[in-house]
C-alpha positions in Angstrom: -2.7 -0.6 -67.8 -2.6 -2.9 -70.3 -6.4 -4.2 -68.8 -9.8 -2.7 -69.5 -10.0 -1.5 -66.0 -13.5 -0.7 -65.6 -13.1 0.6 -61.7 -14.9 3.8 -61.6 -14.3 7.9 -60.7 -17.1 10.4 -59.0 -16.4 14.1 -59.1 -19.3 16.2 -57.7 -20.4 19.8 -57.1 -22.3 20.5 -54.2 -25.5 20.6 -55.8 -26.1 17.2 -57.4 -24.4 17.9 -60.3 -21.9 14.8 -61.5 -19.3 13.6 -63.5 -18.2 9.9 -64.0 -16.4 7.4 -65.6 -13.8 4.8 -65.7 -10.4 4.3 -65.3 -9.9 2.9 -69.0 -11.9 5.8 -69.8 -14.7 3.6 -71.4 -18.2 4.5 -70.6 -20.0 1.4 -69.3 -22.8 2.9 -67.9 -26.2 5.2 -68.1 -24.5 7.4 -65.4 -20.9 7.7 -67.1 -20.4 11.3 -68.8 -18.6 14.3 -67.9 -21.6 16.9 -66.6 -24.7 15.6 -65.5 -26.1 19.1 -64.2 -28.7 19.4 -61.6 -30.9 21.5 -63.4 -32.9 21.7 -60.0 -30.5 21.0 -57.3 -30.3 18.5 -56.3 -32.6 17.0 -58.9 -33.0 17.4 -62.5 -30.1 15.6 -63.6 -29.3 16.1 -67.2 -26.4 14.8 -69.4 -25.0 17.4 -71.3 -21.3 16.6 -72.0 -20.3 13.0 -72.4 -17.5 13.3 -73.2 -14.7 14.4 -75.7 -13.3 11.6 -78.2 -9.2 12.2 -78.6 -6.8 11.6 -81.1 -3.4 12.7 -81.2 -1.5 13.4 -84.4 2.4 13.1 -84.3 4.6 13.1 -87.2 2.1 12.4 -89.7 1.1 9.1 -87.4 -2.9 9.8 -86.0 -3.6 7.8 -82.5 -7.0 7.3 -81.4 -6.7 7.6 -77.4 -10.9 7.0 -76.7 -12.0 3.7 -75.9 -15.8 2.8 -76.7 -18.1 0.0 -76.0 -20.8 -0.9 -78.8 -23.9 -2.4 -78.7 -22.1 -5.3 -81.3 -19.9 -5.9 -78.3 -16.9 -4.8 -79.9 -14.3 -2.0 -78.7 -13.1 0.5 -80.7 -11.0 2.4 -80.7 -8.9 1.1 -78.1 -7.1 3.6 -76.6 -6.8 2.3 -73.4 -3.8 -0.1 -74.6 -1.8 3.3 -74.7 -2.5 4.4 -71.4 0.5 4.7 -69.3 -1.2 5.1 -65.6 -4.2 6.8 -64.0 -4.6 8.7 -60.6 -7.5 9.8 -58.7 -6.0 12.4 -56.4 -6.5 14.9 -56.0 -8.7 15.1 -58.8 -8.7 12.2 -62.2 -5.7 12.4 -64.4 -5.1 10.0 -67.6 -1.5 9.5 -69.2 -1.4 8.1 -72.7 1.8 8.0 -74.5 4.1 6.3 -76.9 8.3 6.2 -76.7 8.2 9.8 -78.4 5.3 11.6 -77.0 3.0 11.3 -73.9 -0.2 13.6 -73.2 -2.6 13.7 -69.9 -5.8 14.8 -69.0 -7.0 16.1 -65.9 -10.9 17.0 -64.9 -11.9 19.1 -62.3 -16.2 20.1 -61.1 -15.7 22.9 -59.3 -18.1 23.8 -56.2 -21.3 24.9 -57.3 -22.6 27.3 -54.9 -20.4 30.9 -55.6 -20.3 33.8 -53.8 -21.4 32.8 -50.6 -20.2 31.1 -47.5 -21.1 28.0 -48.9 -18.0 28.4 -50.9 -16.2 27.3 -47.8 -18.5 24.6 -47.1 -20.4 26.7 -44.5 -24.0 27.2 -44.2 -26.3 29.5 -42.1 -27.3 29.5 -38.9 -30.9 28.3 -39.8 -29.5 26.0 -42.1 -30.6 27.8 -45.0 -28.1 29.5 -47.6 -28.2 32.9 -46.3 -28.2 35.3 -49.7 -31.2 37.0 -51.7 -31.0 35.2 -55.1 -29.4 31.5 -54.6 -30.3 30.5 -57.9 -28.4 33.0 -59.6 -25.2 31.6 -57.6 -25.6 28.3 -59.0 -22.9 27.0 -61.3 -22.6 24.1 -62.6 -19.3 23.1 -64.7 -16.5 21.1 -65.7 -13.2 22.0 -66.4 -10.9 19.7 -68.3 -7.1 20.1 -69.4 -4.7 18.4 -71.8 -0.8 18.8 -71.4 1.2 17.7 -74.5 4.9 16.7 -73.8 7.4 15.1 -76.6 10.0 15.6 -79.1 7.7 16.9 -81.9 4.8 19.2 -82.5 1.8 17.5 -82.4 -2.1 18.2 -83.2 -5.1 17.5 -80.7 -8.4 16.7 -82.1 -10.7 16.7 -79.8 -14.4 15.5 -80.9 -17.6 16.9 -78.9 -19.8 14.3 -77.9 -23.1 15.5 -76.2 -26.8 14.9 -75.4 -29.9 16.6 -73.6 -31.4 13.6 -71.3 -32.6 12.7 -68.0 -29.5 10.5 -65.9 -31.5 7.6 -65.8 -32.4 7.1 -69.6 -30.2 7.0 -72.6 -30.6 9.2 -75.9 -32.1 7.9 -79.2 -31.4 9.7 -82.5 -34.6 11.0 -84.1 -35.4 13.6 -86.6 -37.5 15.6 -84.0 -34.2 15.8 -81.7 -32.0 18.4 -82.9 -29.3 20.8 -81.5 -28.5 24.2 -82.2 -25.0 25.4 -81.7 -24.1 29.1 -81.9 -20.1 29.6 -82.3 -18.7 32.3 -80.8 -14.5 33.5 -80.1 -13.3 30.4 -78.7 -16.5 29.3 -77.4 -19.8 27.6 -79.0 -22.8 27.8 -77.3 -25.4 24.7 -77.2 -29.1 23.5 -76.7 -31.6 20.8 -77.4 -34.6 20.9 -79.3 -36.8 18.3 -79.1 -39.9 17.9 -80.7 -40.4 21.6 -80.4 -39.1 21.7 -76.5 -36.0 23.3 -75.5 -33.5 21.7 -73.5 -31.1 22.8 -71.3 -28.6 26.3 -72.9 -24.8 25.3 -71.9 -21.7 26.8 -73.7 -18.1 25.0 -74.2 -15.4 27.6 -74.2 -11.3 26.6 -74.9 -8.1 28.8 -74.8 -6.7 27.9 -78.1 -7.5 25.6 -80.8 -9.7 25.7 -84.0 -13.7 24.6 -84.0 -15.0 23.1 -86.8 -18.7 22.6 -87.1 -19.2 19.2 -88.7 -22.4 17.7 -87.1 -22.9 13.7 -87.0 -24.7 11.2 -84.5 -22.7 8.4 -83.5 -25.2 5.6 -82.7 -25.3 2.5 -80.9 -22.8 2.9 -77.9 -23.0 -0.6 -75.5 -23.5 -0.1 -72.0 -22.1 -3.4 -70.4 -23.1 -2.7 -66.6 -26.4 -1.6 -67.9 -26.6 -5.0 -70.0 -25.5 -7.2 -66.5 -28.4 -5.1 -64.5 -31.3 -6.0 -67.1 -31.4 -2.3 -68.3 -31.5 -0.7 -71.6 -28.0 -0.9 -72.8 -27.5 1.5 -75.5 -27.1 5.0 -76.8 -26.5 7.6 -79.2 -24.9 10.9 -78.9 -24.4 13.9 -81.1 -21.6 15.4 -81.8 -21.9 19.2 -83.3 -18.1 19.5 -84.1 -14.4 19.2 -83.3 -11.5 21.4 -81.5 -8.1 21.2 -83.5 -5.3 22.4 -81.6 -1.5 22.4 -82.3 0.4 21.5 -79.2 4.4 22.4 -78.8 6.4 20.0 -76.4 4.9 21.8 -72.5 1.5 23.0 -74.2 -1.6 22.6 -72.4 -5.2 23.4 -73.6 -8.0 24.0 -71.5 -11.8 24.1 -71.9 -14.7 24.4 -69.7 -18.0 23.2 -70.4 -20.9 25.3 -68.4 -24.5 25.4 -67.9 -26.1 28.9 -69.1 -25.3 31.4 -71.8 -21.7 32.6 -71.9 -21.2 35.1 -69.2 -19.1 38.1 -69.6 -18.5 38.5 -65.8 -17.1 35.0 -65.8 -13.9 35.8 -66.5 -11.4 34.9 -69.1 -10.5 31.2 -69.5 -6.7 31.0 -69.2 -4.2 27.5 -68.9 -4.1 28.8 -65.0 -7.7 28.3 -64.7 -7.8 24.6 -64.2 -5.0 24.6 -61.4 -7.0 27.4 -59.7 -9.9 25.4 -59.7 -8.5 22.3 -58.2 -6.7 25.1 -55.5 -10.3 26.3 -54.4 -11.2 23.2 -53.8 -8.5 22.1 -51.5 -8.7 25.2 -49.7 -12.5 24.8 -49.1 -11.8 21.0 -47.8 -8.8 22.3 -45.6 -11.3 25.1 -44.5 -14.1 22.9 -43.5 -11.9 20.1 -42.1 -8.7 22.2 -40.9 -6.1 20.1 -42.9 -2.6 20.8 -41.9 -3.4 22.8 -38.7 -2.6 19.4 -36.7 -0.1 17.0 -37.2 1.5 14.2 -35.0 3.3 15.8 -32.7 3.3 18.8 -34.2 3.8 22.2 -31.9 0.8 25.1 -32.2 1.0 28.4 -30.9 -2.2 29.0 -28.7 -3.7 31.8 -27.0 -2.8 35.4 -27.2 -0.1 34.6 -24.6 1.8 32.5 -27.9 2.1 29.6 -25.3 3.6 26.5 -27.0 1.2 23.2 -26.8 2.1 19.7 -28.2 -0.6 18.1 -29.8 -0.3 14.5 -30.3 -3.0 13.3 -33.0 -3.8 9.5 -34.0 -1.9 8.6 -37.3 -4.9 7.4 -39.4 -6.5 10.9 -38.5 -3.5 12.9 -40.5 -3.2 10.4 -42.9 -3.9 10.5 -46.7 -6.8 8.1 -46.1 -8.0 9.8 -43.7 -8.1 13.3 -45.7 -9.5 11.3 -48.6 -12.3 9.7 -46.3 -13.6 13.2 -45.1 -13.3 14.3 -49.0 -15.8 11.5 -49.8 -17.8 12.1 -47.2 -18.5 15.7 -48.6 -19.3 14.6 -51.8 -22.9 13.9 -50.7 -23.8 17.0 -48.6 -25.8 19.0 -51.0 -28.1 22.1 -51.3 -31.4 21.5 -52.5 -33.3 24.2 -54.0 -36.9 23.3 -52.8 -36.3 23.5 -48.9 -33.1 26.3 -49.5 -31.0 24.4 -47.3 -28.7 21.6 -47.1 -29.3 17.9 -47.5 -27.3 14.9 -48.2 -27.5 12.2 -51.2 -28.0 9.2 -50.3 -25.7 7.4 -52.7 -24.4 7.9 -56.5 -25.0 7.7 -59.4 -29.0 7.2 -58.9 -30.4 8.2 -55.2 -31.8 11.3 -54.4 -32.0 12.6 -50.8 -33.6 10.5 -48.3 -34.5 10.9 -45.0 -33.6 7.9 -43.2 -30.5 7.5 -44.8 -29.4 11.5 -43.8 -30.3 11.1 -40.4 -28.5 7.9 -40.3 -25.1 9.5 -42.1 -25.2 12.6 -40.3 -23.1 11.5 -36.9 -20.5 10.3 -39.8 -20.8 13.1 -42.0 -21.2 16.0 -39.9 -20.6 15.3 -36.1 -17.1 13.6 -36.3 -15.6 16.5 -38.6 -17.4 19.0 -36.5 -19.3 20.4 -38.9 -21.9 21.1 -36.4 -24.0 24.5 -38.2 -24.5 21.6 -41.0 -25.9 19.2 -38.9 -28.0 21.8 -37.2 -29.3 22.8 -40.3 -30.2 19.3 -41.7 -31.6 18.5 -38.3 -34.3 21.9 -38.3 -34.7 21.1 -41.5 -35.9 17.5 -41.3 -37.7 18.9 -37.7 -39.5 21.9 -40.0 -41.2 19.2 -42.1 -42.4 17.1 -39.3 -46.1 16.1 -40.1 -48.4 13.7 -37.9 -45.2 12.8 -35.6 -43.6 11.5 -39.2 -40.5 12.9 -40.5 -40.3 12.7 -44.8 -38.4 10.3 -46.1 -38.1 12.3 -49.1 -38.0 15.9 -50.5 -40.5 16.8 -53.4 -38.6 18.7 -56.3 -41.2 21.5 -56.7 -43.6 23.2 -54.0 -45.8 20.2 -52.7 -46.1 18.0 -49.6 -42.6 15.4 -49.2 -43.1 11.5 -48.8 -43.7 10.3 -45.3 -43.3 6.6 -46.0 -40.6 5.4 -43.2 -42.0 4.6 -39.3 -38.4 5.2 -38.7 -37.0 8.5 -40.1 -38.8 10.1 -36.9 -36.9 7.9 -34.3 -33.7 8.4 -36.0 -34.4 11.7 -35.7 -34.8 12.1 -31.9 -31.5 9.4 -31.7 -29.6 11.8 -34.1 -30.6 15.1 -32.2 -29.3 13.4 -29.2 -25.7 12.7 -30.6 -25.9 16.3 -31.8 -26.9 17.4 -28.3 -24.4 15.1 -26.3 -21.4 16.6 -29.0 -22.6 20.3 -28.6 -24.4 20.8 -25.5 -26.5 23.5 -27.4 -29.6 23.0 -25.4 -31.0 26.1 -26.6 -31.6 24.2 -30.1 -33.2 21.5 -27.8 -35.3 24.1 -26.6 -36.4 24.9 -30.0 -36.6 21.3 -31.3 -38.5 19.9 -28.5 -42.0 20.9 -29.2 -41.2 18.7 -32.3 -40.1 15.8 -29.9 -43.5 16.4 -27.8 -45.4 15.6 -31.4 -43.3 12.5 -32.4 -44.3 11.0 -29.2 -47.7 12.2 -28.8 -48.6 11.0 -32.4 -46.5 7.6 -31.8 -48.6 6.7 -28.7 -52.0 8.0 -30.0 -51.7 6.7 -33.2 -50.8 8.3 -36.8 -50.3 7.1 -40.4 -50.1 3.4 -41.6 -51.6 2.5 -38.1 -48.4 3.7 -36.8 -49.5 3.6 -32.6 -48.0 2.3 -29.3 -49.6 -0.7 -27.9 -51.2 0.1 -24.8 -50.7 -3.4 -23.1 -46.8 -3.1 -23.3 -46.2 0.2 -24.9 -44.3 -1.1 -28.2 -44.9 0.4 -31.2 -46.6 -1.4 -34.3 -47.8 -0.8 -37.7 -50.3 -2.3 -40.3 -50.3 -1.4 -43.7 -49.9 -4.6 -45.8 -48.8 -2.6 -49.3 -46.0 -0.5 -48.2 -42.9 -1.0 -46.5 -42.0 1.3 -43.7 -38.3 0.2 -42.3 -35.1 0.2 -44.0 -35.8 -2.8 -45.5 -38.4 -1.4 -47.9 -38.4 -3.0 -51.0 -41.9 -3.4 -52.7 -42.5 -5.1 -55.9 -45.4 -4.8 -57.2 -47.6 -4.3 -54.5 -45.9 -6.9 -52.6 -43.3 -5.9 -49.8 -40.3 -8.2 -49.8 -39.7 -8.5 -46.1 -43.2 -7.2 -44.8 -42.1 -6.6 -41.3 -45.7 -5.4 -40.2 -46.2 -5.7 -36.8 -43.7 -4.4 -34.1 -40.3 -4.8 -35.5 -37.1 -5.3 -33.3 -34.9 -2.3 -34.0 -38.3 0.2 -34.4 -38.6 -0.5 -30.6 -35.5 -0.4 -29.7 -35.4 3.1 -31.5 -38.6 4.1 -29.6 -36.7 2.9 -26.1 -33.9 5.2 -26.8 -35.8 7.9 -27.8 -38.2 7.9 -24.8 -34.7 7.9 -22.3 -33.8 11.1 -24.5 -37.0 12.8 -24.2 -37.2 12.2 -20.3 -33.4 13.2 -20.3 -34.2 16.4 -22.4 -37.8 17.3 -20.0 -35.1 17.2 -17.3 -32.7 19.3 -18.5 -35.1 22.1 -19.7 -36.8 21.9 -16.5 -33.3 22.7 -14.8 -32.3 25.1 -17.5 -35.5 27.2 -16.7 -36.3 26.9 -20.3 -40.4 26.6 -20.4 -42.5 25.6 -17.2 -39.8 23.5 -15.0 -42.6 22.0 -12.7 -44.8 20.7 -15.8 -41.4 19.6 -17.6 -40.4 17.9 -14.3 -43.6 15.9 -14.3 -43.3 14.8 -17.8 -39.5 13.4 -17.6 -41.0 11.4 -14.8 -44.0 10.1 -17.1 -41.4 9.7 -19.7 -39.1 7.5 -18.0 -42.0 5.6 -16.5 -43.3 4.9 -20.0 -39.7 4.0 -21.1 -39.1 1.4 -18.5 -42.2 -0.1 -19.4 -40.8 -0.5 -22.8 -37.6 -1.7 -21.5 -39.3 -4.8 -19.8 -41.4 -5.1 -23.0 -38.7 -5.5 -25.0 -37.6 -8.9 -23.7 -40.6 -10.0 -25.8 -38.3 -10.1 -28.6 -35.8 -12.4 -26.6 -35.5 -15.9 -28.2 -33.7 -18.2 -25.3 -33.9 -21.3 -27.7 -31.8 -19.1 -30.4 -30.1 -16.5 -28.1 -30.9 -14.0 -30.3 -34.0 -11.6 -31.0 -37.0 -12.0 -33.0 -36.9 -9.6 -35.9 -40.7 -9.2 -35.8 -43.7 -9.9 -33.6 -46.2 -10.0 -36.4 -49.7 -8.5 -35.9 -51.3 -12.0 -35.2 -48.5 -12.1 -32.2 -46.6 -15.1 -34.1 -42.4 -14.0 -34.1 -40.5 -13.8 -36.9 -36.9 -16.0 -35.5 -34.9 -15.1 -39.2 -31.7 -13.9 -38.0 -31.3 -10.3 -39.4 -28.9 -7.3 -38.7 -31.5 -5.8 -36.9 -30.8 -7.5 -33.6 -27.4 -5.9 -33.9 -29.1 -2.4 -34.3 -31.1 -2.7 -31.4 -27.9 -3.2 -29.5 -25.7 -0.1 -31.1 -28.1 2.8 -30.0 -27.3 5.3 -27.3 -29.6 3.8 -24.7 -30.1 -0.1 -25.3 -32.6 -1.9 -23.3 -30.7 -5.6 -23.3 -28.9 -6.9 -20.9 -25.0 -7.4 -21.2 -25.3 -11.4 -21.2 -28.3 -10.9 -24.2 -26.0 -8.6 -26.2 -23.2 -11.1 -26.4 -24.9 -13.7 -27.0 -26.8 -11.5 -30.0 -23.0 -10.8 -31.0 -21.8 -13.9 -31.1 -24.3 -15.2 -33.5 -24.3 -12.1 -35.5 -20.5 -12.8 -35.8 -20.6 -15.9 -36.8 -23.5 -15.5 -39.4 -24.0 -11.9 -40.8 -20.5 -10.2 -40.4 -18.3 -9.8 -43.3 -15.4 -7.8 -43.7 -17.6 -5.3 -45.8 -20.1 -5.1 -43.7 -23.5 -7.3 -42.3 -25.3 -9.6 -44.4 -29.0 -8.6 -44.0 -30.1 -12.5 -44.1 -28.2 -15.7 -41.9 -26.9 -17.5 -45.0 -28.6 -20.9 -43.5 -31.8 -19.0 -43.8 -33.9 -21.1 -46.7 -34.6 -17.5 -48.2 -31.0 -16.4 -48.2 -29.5 -15.3 -51.5 -26.0 -14.9 -52.0 -25.9 -12.9 -54.8 -27.5 -9.7 -55.4 -27.2 -9.7 -59.1 -29.3 -10.0 -62.5 -32.5 -7.8 -63.6 -34.3 -5.5 -61.5 -36.7 -8.4 -60.3 -33.9 -10.4 -59.1 -32.1 -7.5 -57.8 -34.9 -6.7 -55.6 -35.5 -9.7 -54.4 -32.2 -10.4 -52.8 -31.7 -6.4 -51.8 -32.6 -7.4 -47.7 -31.9 -11.7 -48.1 -28.5 -11.9 -47.7 -26.7 -8.8 -49.4 -24.2 -7.3 -47.6 -24.8 -3.9 -46.4 -21.7 -1.7 -45.3 -23.3 0.8 -43.0 -24.5 -2.2 -41.0 -20.6 -2.3 -39.6 -21.2 0.9 -37.6 -24.0 -0.6 -35.1 -22.0 -3.7 -35.0 -18.9 -1.6 -34.0 -21.0 0.4 -31.4 -22.6 -2.6 -30.1 -19.0 -4.9 -30.2 -17.9 -2.2 -28.2 -20.9 -1.6 -25.6 -20.7 -5.4 -25.2 -17.1 -6.3 -25.5 -15.1 -3.2 -24.3 -11.9 -4.8 -23.5 -11.9 -7.1 -26.7 -10.8 -5.9 -30.2 -13.1 -5.9 -33.3 -13.6 -9.2 -34.8 -12.7 -8.2 -38.5 -9.6 -6.4 -40.4 -10.6 -2.6 -41.2 -7.7 -3.3 -44.2 -10.2 -5.0 -46.4 -13.0 -2.5 -46.3 -10.2 0.2 -46.5 -8.6 -1.2 -49.6 -12.2 -1.2 -51.2 -12.4 2.3 -50.2 -8.6 3.2 -52.0 -8.9 0.7 -55.0 -12.0 -1.0 -55.5 -15.2 -0.1 -57.5 -15.3 3.6 -57.3 -12.1 5.0 -56.1 -12.3 6.9 -53.2 -15.8 5.6 -52.1 -17.7 3.1 -50.9 -20.2 0.9 -52.3 -23.8 0.5 -51.4 -23.9 -3.2 -51.2 -22.1 -6.5 -51.4 -22.5 -10.0 -52.2 -23.7 -12.1 -49.1 -21.1 -14.8 -50.8 -17.5 -14.4 -51.1 -15.6 -12.9 -52.9 -18.4 -10.5 -51.8 -18.4 -8.6 -54.8 -19.4 -4.9 -54.6 -22.8 -3.7 -55.9 -25.3 -1.6 -56.5 -24.6 2.7 -56.3 -21.0 2.7 -56.3 -20.8 5.8 -53.7 -23.2 5.3 -50.5 -23.6 8.1 -48.1 -24.2 6.3 -44.9 -21.4 3.8 -46.1 -18.8 6.6 -46.0 -20.1 8.0 -42.9 -20.4 5.1 -40.9 -16.3 4.4 -41.8 -15.5 7.8 -40.6 -17.5 7.7 -37.5 -15.9 4.7 -36.3 -12.1 4.2 -37.9 -9.6 4.7 -35.3 
């Protein structure tokens, strides 16, 4: 641990709150702190406690254990030099030490939905929390525990560094920003007052020690990651006081920071509280995923007669790595107060929940782990908000209309609904949702927002709205999309074809099961099948025989975009594929040589003049590079699906190990980054933990 290790860790609570930092315990981002509380789940994320600055006095020698960057680029103090080890499992743990002592610190963020079935990760049948007063059951808190080992007694001093700011901004000291504190028995209640406006109330309590009010500002913390990203990179933190604790060898001190006023019903904070919280979280995950129920070659008793059955599970699926993947996936599943139901955070630290990302991530996060109630709740929620045939890409935090700025979210909803039905055979749910399916079909055929409409001549879906970007390549700088893709995008029409196939099958199925009017449904099924056949024939317009690849877009003036992008691979990966085996193999051969990396697919061929090999620099530079060569790790999933379809007897042409190494020991330990540079060594970039990145690994790794 001699180096300044800035790899990151992440804790979440199922409400959008999080804690995050680095292995060396130095804060490098605006998004590093111990309690970002989602005051309006999963939004309203507010930094309340940044950290505790620790020092230890042993035999008169005072050792500073903290590590801070300052705006003058100095590092002071250098507590990381005394770090002996760090571990992420089951919770982040640091150990500092010298020859005659060592101090361990652990952090845990308990699950935030309390007193309901959600404590075990289960959602109600309708997808929402089944309780009368969900707000009163929200709990945003972090537990911190220190344990001292040594020959002599020691004094641990913990200086509290706090803030009250949105998670995208930094705090700046000013005369208008004040913090009140009310000291009680082993606890202090804190609240910011800024220009007469009251901030979030929260409190800190501890098991032992003496708290000394000692108000002081610490100015000009430096945030080097923000410097590299071309963003504001300095912060002021306020310290209301410090805690002094005399520790004998083997002693612990436990602290809890919690949103709200102290609650007499919360229970007494004890040294055992921390271990109980860790155990409760492990139990919650075990209940969700069934850990420990099946081991490789393990004999289980099944049924009332007690017959023994031998169950063999592939080694990876019982490994610690598999459990860590499932745990990583669970971090993205959160409760949204404005819809009173589950949603999926697209990524940490800075993303909210997005419709497209949620639907793409759903199979890996909900279907593979057999969290079918969760999947059903998500599908029902998004279906409920369908308007003019479009599924929202974002939800508002207060009452109001969601944002419908996506052409493909509705088509992904149908595709994901199909995967859910294949897994569950839940035809009653299909009957319930089929009117929404028909609404989407009608809107896409007849026309809806952004001039989205099926072309009457070929049945393909096109759109034309110049100042927006409606596909997953959605960056807009000013009023100009970087990759506009107006017209007929290839993956949109592949999704449209798959949707028509699903709808035809479902109408036929419902007619057979006597849901609705059988004769009418049978005729509809035939009409949908005919339309699907027309679209399948028209998909050949995307075939570029000279390149052996698919045009990325047929533009409104009928020009073809011949750039080599991963959208062609997406078109091959859907449940219903409209391209021939020969075409599929040719597409995959070129994608393998041009786009495939160990971490996902590039968004553009390196040989293209518009290719940008690094997604670095300020916001403008990063936005330009985002879909112009940057590697997207979630695209490894569609590539695998396509490969297994067209090369079923050949092994995947990449090694999982590099991506697993990234998951286990790179960037954010125990998660997968959003993007990577297109150029080697493929440096991880973007969000440190991305839902669909983790989901696609869960979905496809064996």
